C-alpha positions as CSV (number, residue, x, y, z in Angstrom):
1,M,0.0,0.0,0.0
2,N,2.8,2.4,0.8
3,Q,4.4,1.7,-2.6
4,E,1.1,2.7,-4.3
5,M,0.9,5.9,-2.3
6,E,4.5,6.8,-3.2
7,C,3.8,6.1,-6.8
8,V,0.8,8.4,-6.7
9,K,2.9,11.1,-5.0
10,E,5.6,10.6,-7.6
11,I,3.1,11.1,-10.5
12,Y,1.9,14.3,-9.1
13,N,5.4,15.5,-8.2
14,T,5.9,18.4,-10.6
15,E,9.6,17.9,-11.1
16,C,9.1,14.2,-11.9
17,Y,6.3,15.0,-14.3
18,K,8.3,17.7,-16.0
19,D,11.2,15.3,-16.4
20,K,8.9,12.7,-17.9
21,L,7.4,15.2,-20.2
22,K,10.8,16.4,-21.4
23,Y,11.8,12.8,-22.1
24,E,8.7,12.2,-24.1
25,K,9.2,15.4,-26.1
26,R,12.8,14.5,-26.7
27,K,11.8,11.0,-28.0
28,L,9.3,12.6,-30.4
29,H,11.8,15.1,-31.7
30,H,14.3,12.3,-32.2
31,K,11.8,10.4,-34.3
32,Y,11.1,13.5,-36.4
33,T,14.8,14.2,-36.8
34,I,15.5,10.6,-37.9
35,G,12.6,10.7,-40.4
36,I,13.8,14.0,-41.9
37,L,17.3,12.7,-42.2
38,I,16.2,9.6,-44.0
39,V,14.2,11.7,-46.5
40,I,17.2,13.9,-47.0
41,I,19.5,10.9,-47.6
42,I,17.0,9.4,-50.1
43,L,16.7,12.7,-52.0
44,L,20.5,13.0,-52.1
45,I,20.9,9.5,-53.5
46,V,18.2,10.0,-56.1
47,Q,19.7,13.4,-57.1
48,T,23.3,12.0,-57.5
49,T,22.2,8.8,-59.3
50,F,19.6,10.4,-61.6
51,S,22.1,11.2,-64.3
52,F,23.4,7.6,-64.6
53,P,21.2,5.7,-67.0
54,G,22.6,2.3,-66.0
55,F,21.7,2.9,-62.4
56,V,18.0,2.6,-63.0
57,S,18.4,-0.8,-64.6
58,K,20.7,-2.0,-61.8
59,M,18.2,-0.7,-59.2
60,N,15.4,-2.5,-61.0
61,F,17.4,-5.8,-60.9
62,T,18.3,-5.3,-57.3
63,S,14.7,-4.6,-56.3
64,T,13.6,-7.8,-58.1
65,I,16.2,-9.9,-56.3
66,T,15.3,-8.4,-53.0
67,S,11.7,-9.1,-53.6
68,I,12.4,-12.7,-54.4
69,I,14.6,-13.2,-51.3
70,L,11.9,-11.6,-49.1
71,S,9.2,-13.8,-50.5
72,V,11.3,-16.9,-49.9
73,I,11.9,-15.8,-46.3
74,A,8.2,-15.2,-45.8
75,I,7.4,-18.7,-47.1
76,I,9.9,-20.2,-44.8
77,I,8.6,-18.3,-41.8
78,S,5.0,-19.3,-42.6
79,I,5.9,-23.0,-43.0
80,N,7.8,-22.8,-39.7
81,G,4.8,-21.1,-38.0
82,E,2.4,-23.7,-39.4
83,A,4.6,-26.5,-38.0
84,K,4.5,-24.9,-34.6
85,S,0.8,-24.4,-34.6
86,E,0.3,-28.0,-35.7
87,S,2.5,-29.1,-32.7
88,V,0.4,-27.0,-30.3
89,Q,-2.8,-28.4,-31.8
90,N,-1.5,-32.0,-31.3
91,N,-0.6,-31.2,-27.7
92,L,-4.1,-29.8,-27.1
93,I,-5.8,-32.8,-28.6
94,S,-3.7,-35.2,-26.5
95,S,-4.3,-33.2,-23.4
96,S,-8.1,-33.1,-24.0
97,S,-8.1,-36.9,-24.6
98,K,-6.3,-37.4,-21.3
99,L,-8.8,-35.2,-19.6
100,E,-11.7,-37.1,-21.1
101,K,-10.2,-40.4,-19.9
102,W,-9.6,-39.0,-16.4
103,C,-13.1,-37.6,-16.1
């Protein structure tokens, strides 16, 4: 009970609240900053590679290979997940049959 009261007091402590608010604002500003930096980097890459005609075909090939690799990974993960769910289903069936025998 004392811990709950201390927690309530801590929440209403203005210094603690101000520190938490500053921390949340700082986290939000970091997210915005990272997002803006990513957009700037992408724009710089596009601007520097725009004049190279071979770059577009290389990027197209790279995106195709990446797509194929990601789809293979997704298939492997789904097969692995299906095996796990089948194992859980078998365990549930065996447990329910044991309970039926016991009751």
